[in-house]
N, C-alpha and C positions, 0 to 999 in steps of 0.2 A: 837944532842939531847941526853939527859940523858936517862939511862935505864928506861923503863916503868915498873912501879909497877902494878902487876895484881890487878884489882879492888876487886876480891874476897878474897884477903889477907888483905883487910882493914876491920878489925873486929869491931871497935868501931866508934862512931860518931866523936870523937876527931881525930882519925886516918884519917877518910874520910875527915873531914874538913881541916886538915893540908895538906893533899895531894892535895886537890883541890886548896889550896893557892899556893902550890909549883908549880903546872903546870898552874896556872893562869886560872882556869876554874870556872866560877860562876854558880853553880848548887844549887838551893834551895832544902832542904829536911826537913821533920818534924822529931822531935826527937821520937815521939810516933805515932803509928797508931791508928786511931779512928775505932771503930766497924762499920760495914757496914751500920747500920741504921742511923748513924749520920756522917759518913765519907763523904767528898766531892766526893769520888769515887762512892758512892752508890746513889747519887742524880740523878733523871731523868732530861732530858732536851728535848726541842722541836726541831724537824727537820721539818720545815714547820709546818704542823698541827699535826704531828705524834709524839708521846711520845717515847723517847728512855730511857730504864729503868735504866741504870747506865753509868758510864763514861769510860768503857773499849770498845775498838774496835779491831776487828781482821782485819789486813791489808791484801790487796791482794798481793799474791806472784806469781812468775812465775811458771807455771806448765809444767812439762816435761814428763808426764806419761799418758796422755789421749790416746785414739785410734787415728790412723793416719787419720781417717775420721772426727776427731774433736769431737767425742762423749766421755763422761766420762766413766770410767771403775771402777773396784773395788778399785784401788789405789786412784783415785780421790774421790770416795764416802767415803772411810775411812777418808780421810783428812777433807772433809767437815763436816762429822758427828762430828769429834773432834772439829771443830770450834764451832758447836752448844753446845758441852759439856763444852766449856770454861766458859759459863755463861756470856760472853760479850754480851751486848745488841745491839751493832752495828756491823754487819758483812759487811765489806766494800769490797764487790766483790768476796770474796773467793779466786779468782785468776784471772789473766788476761785472757780475752776471746776475740779472734779475731773476727772482724766483717766479714772477708772473708779470703779465703785461703792464698792469697799472703801477708797478714798482720801478719802471725804467726811468733812468735819468734823462734819456733822450730817445727819440724814435728809432735810433740805430744802435742801441745797446743790445748786447747779447741777452737772450732769454733761454734758459735750459728747459727743454720740453721732450717728452717721450718720443714724439714723432720725428724729432731731429737729433736723436741721441747719437746716431752714427756720425753726425757732423762734429760733435764734441769728442767722440773717440778719435777721429782723424785730427782734430785740433790739438789734442794732447800729443798725438804722434808727431806733430810738427816740432814740438819741443824736443822730443826724443831724437828725432832725426837731426835737428840742429846741433844737439849735444854730441852726437856721433860724428857729424861733419867737422866739429871742432876738435876731434880726436879724444873725446872724453868717455870715460866709463860711465854707464848709466845706472850701475847697481847702487850707487850712493847718491842718486838724484831724487829729490822729493818734490812732487808736483801737487799743488793744491788748486782749488777753484773757489774764488770769493763769491759768496751768495749774499744778495742784497735786496732791500726794498728802499727806494729813494725817498719815500715819505714826503716831507715838506718840500722837497726839491724835485719831485717827479714831473717829467715832461714826456709821457709815453706816446703822444700822438703828434705833437708839433714842437719843434725845437724852440719856438718863441713863446709857447703857451704853457705856463706852469699849471699842473693839475694836482695840487697837494693833497696828501692824506697825512694827518698829524695826530699827535697824542695829546697835545694841550695847546692853548692859545698863548702865543709868545708876544709880549707887549712891544718888543723892539724889532725882532726879525720880521714881524708882519707889516711893519711900516714899509719895508723894502719888497717883501714878497707877500702881497695881500692874500688873506683868506676870505672867501665869500660868505662863509657861515659855518655854524657848528656841525652841519651835516658832513663836513670834511674831517671831523674828528673821529678816529676809529673807536668803535664800541668795544667792550671787552669780548663780546661774541665774535666780532669781526677779527679781532686779534687772535683768537683761538683758531679761526680758519687760516689766518696768515701763518701761524706756527705750523699748521699741517702742511702748508705750501713749502715752507723752508725744509721740513722733514722730507717731503716728497722730492724736492730738488736735490737734497743731499743723497738720497737713494739713487737718483739718476747719475749724479757725479761718481758715486761708487761704482755703478755699473759701467760707466765710461772709462774707469781705470784710474781715476784720480786717487792720490794717496791720502789727501785730507781735504776738508772744506773749511773755509773761513766764514764764521757767522759774524758778519760785518757790524761793528759798533763804532763808527767813526764819521767825522767830517760833516756832522749835522744831519746825516741820513737817519732812517728810522731807528736802527739799533742804537745809535748814539743818543737819539732823543729820549729813549727809554730812561737813560741814566740821569737825565736832568728833569724828569717828569715829577718834580717835587710837589706840584699843585694838583696833579691828576687824582681824581677820585677813583675808587675801585681797586681791583687786585693788581693792576699794573702801574700804580703810581703811589707817590708818597714815601713810604719807607724804602730803605735799601733792599730789603727782601722783596718787596713788590716790584721795584724798578729792575731787579735782576730776574724776575720770574720768566720773562721771555727767553732769556738765555737758558735757564735751567730746563724749561719745558722743551725747547728745541733740542738741546743736547740729549735729554732722555729719549726723545723720539728718534733721533738719529742712531743712538746706540741700539735701539730696538729693531730698526728696519735695515741698518747697515752696519752690523757688528764688524769690528776691525778697521773701520774708517776713522782715521785720526781727525780731530777737530782743533782748529786754531781760532783766534779772535784778533782782528785788527782793531785796535782800540785807540780812540782819541783820549789819551790819559790826562789831558789838561785842556781847559777851555778858558776863554775870557769873554768879557762883554763884547758885543759886535763893534766893529770899527767902520768908519765912513771916510770919504775924502774930505779934508778940510778945505778952506778957501785957497790954500796954497797947493792943493793936490796931495798933501801928505796925510796919511791916515791918522785919524783921531777917534777916541772912543765916543760912542753914542752917549747922549745925556741920560743919566739915571739918578733920580733923587729920592728913591724909596728905600733907603737903607742899604744893607749889604745886597749885592746882586746875587740872586739865588739860582740862576740857571747855568752857571759855569761849572760843569762837572770837573772836579779836580782843582777848582779855584777856591780862594778864601773869602770871596765876596767883594774884593777890591778889583781895580781895573785889570791887573795882570798878576795878582798874587796867587801863590800856589799853596794848595792844601791837599796832600796826597793820601789822607786816611781812607777815603772811599775807593780810589783807584787801587790802593794796596789791598784792601779787602776784596776787591774784584779779582785781582790776580790770585789771591788765596782761594777764592771760590772756584776759579778756573781749575786750579790744581785739584781741588776736591772733586770736581766734575770729570777729572781725567783729561783735561786740556793741557797739553805740554808746551804749547807755543802761543806767545802773544806778540804781535807786531805793533809797536807803538807809533803813534802819530799824534798830532795835537790839533785842536780847534777845527776850523772849517774853511774851505776855499771860498765859500759864499759870503761870509761875514767877518772873518779876520784872517785872511790868507797869509799875512806876514808872519803869523805865529806858526801856521801849518808848514809852509814851504818858504824858508828864507830866500829872498831874491832881491836883486837891485832893480830889475825892470818888472813892473806889474803888468798883468793882462790889461786889455783895453778897457774893461769895466772895473778895474781895481783902483788902487791908490799907491802913491809913493811910500816906501817903507818909513815908519816913524822911528826906526832904530836901525843901527848898522846890522845888516843881515847876519854877520858873524855873532852878534849877540843872540839872535834867534837860534843859530846852530849850537851855541853854548848852552842855551836853555834846553834844547833837545837832549844833549849829552848829560847835563846835570840831572834832569828828571829821570832819564833812563837809569842812571847810576843809583839814584835814590830808590827806585823801584826794584832794581836788581839787588841792592843791599838788603831791602826789606823782605824780598821773596826770592832768595838765591836759587831755589829749585826750579823756578820758571825760566824757560828759554826765551829770552827777549831779543826780538829783532828790531833794531833801531832804524830811524829814517831821518830826513832833513839834512843829508850830507852833500847834496849836489852843489850847493853854493860854494863849498870848499874848493871845487874845481881842481887845479893842479896840486893842491895840498891834501886832497882826499885820501890818497894812499897812506901817507904818513899819519894822518889822524885816525884812519880806519885801523891801522895796525896798533896804534896806541890804545884806542878805546876797547878793542877786543883783548889785547894783551893785558890790560889792567882790569879786565873783568867788568867793565861798565856796560857792555852789551855782549850778547853771544853771537850776533850776526849783524853785518852791515847791509842795510837795505838800500838798493838803488832803484830809483824811479825814472824820471825823465832823462837822467844821465845816459841810460842805455838806449834811448831812442836815437841818439846821435852816435853813440860809441858802445855798441853792444858787447864787444870783446874786451872792454876795459878790465873786468875781473881777471881774465886770462893774462893780459899784459902785466898787471900788477903781480900776480902770483909767479909769473915767469921772470920778474925782475927787469922787464923792459921799460924804457922811458915811455911816458905817455905820449900819445899822438895829439899834440896840442890843437891841431886843426879840427879835431872831432870832439873836444871837451865841451860839454854843455855850459854856456855862459848865462843861463837862466834868463833868457830874453822873454820867456813866457809866451812865445808864439804858439806853443802846443796847447795853450789855454785860450789865447785870443782867437785862434781859428774857430774852434767849436763854439765859443761864445757868439760868434758871428755866423753860425749855421754851416760851417765847413767841417771837413774831417780833421782829425787831430794827428799831428806828427811833428817831427823836428824840421821845420821849414828853413831855418838858417843854415843847418849843417848837413842834412841828409839830402843829397841830390835828387833822390826819388821823390821827395815832397817839394823841394825847392823849385824843381823844374816842372811840376805838375800844374794842371789848370787851377787847382785849389791854391797852390803857391802864388800864382799870378793874381788871383782874386784877393788873397790876403794882402799882398803888396799894395794893391789899389785901395783896399779898405784902410790900411794903416796910413797911407799918404793922405787920404781924405780926412782923417781924424787928426793929423798933425797941425 
């Protein structure tokens, strides 16, 4: 692969256009930005019967800094207030919230519980107050809570010790993340109990005032694993009907106990075979010599081939279930992160990108367009935009204006620059000193047992003790 040109060095439309041609990445962008009152990004849309005031969303991220009992603390509250300050009108979950202790991705992940319900009420209020502080009307603000069980990647008690609960034995992923025995495979009866836990968590979210819950189906966590459980026996595996039974039963239960609560799904709409670092540090696919690879939901059995029949059927099922919102993402940060979040700089336990990250961005856009064309009634929130950096506003305006997605989701970008959506809508030049350059420190830090935040660009984290420790860790690994 040729040397990758950093996207922030492409200063003119012509340079950007020519480089896209060079790397064979089809990414639309507008030459000029329209002011917020006429921009596609400033137009409201409906989520069910509720109005969402603009086309920016804040994506849920992994939290590594709550209390060990699952309650939010000042670090969490600061982050959520900044989500409100962003001016984005759709807050997709804030961050992943476990429905019970054994489903936590780390010992400092949020867990929603009846005894701490008031903490979640006040956490949601942080978003409201941040939005008001930014001079925004809250009547068209939609706030959700992402509900999750981390499944194969659960670390509920020790950040360095994985305690997986799985749906099936995976011949490749388990080489990297070993399973001790079949006792870690959920039984059908245990899954029925877990479904009850998701329903109970959604009821608590409704009581806390959230507008919707996200039944998480992405990034290799348990909901996502249901979709690839082609070898599992019993009522939760094999056929498409069985592999979507979890979603159908959770939704039915939520509708029963929390009428009026909207439901969304964050979906890994496409997956690939796991990748690993090659001898040169560049990612390469794991060896697979047993015919078409069967565990890549949305894949065609080849290394990175796309086949969207089942993801399209999933979106149509969501509509039938009354789910008006799907937030798309791809793959997993654990075994093929270059697909999920295109970036030039990998986290410390990752690999160098095997393709120009702009190719990854283009893949996000193309698959979202294909899904939107196939199921136009579904409101689709896209992701994977952060690597665009300075070019994000013009690409965002183009993909929304051309109907490729309904809303532009921002994740780690808002950790360093929370008010970027407001600046874009106001027609202001971007503050280049705060634009995320995808250094991946927000992942490297928690991978090394620290809290997560934007260490390069947010002085709050850069000057913290965790920031100093991260700097030492990175120097030791250089």
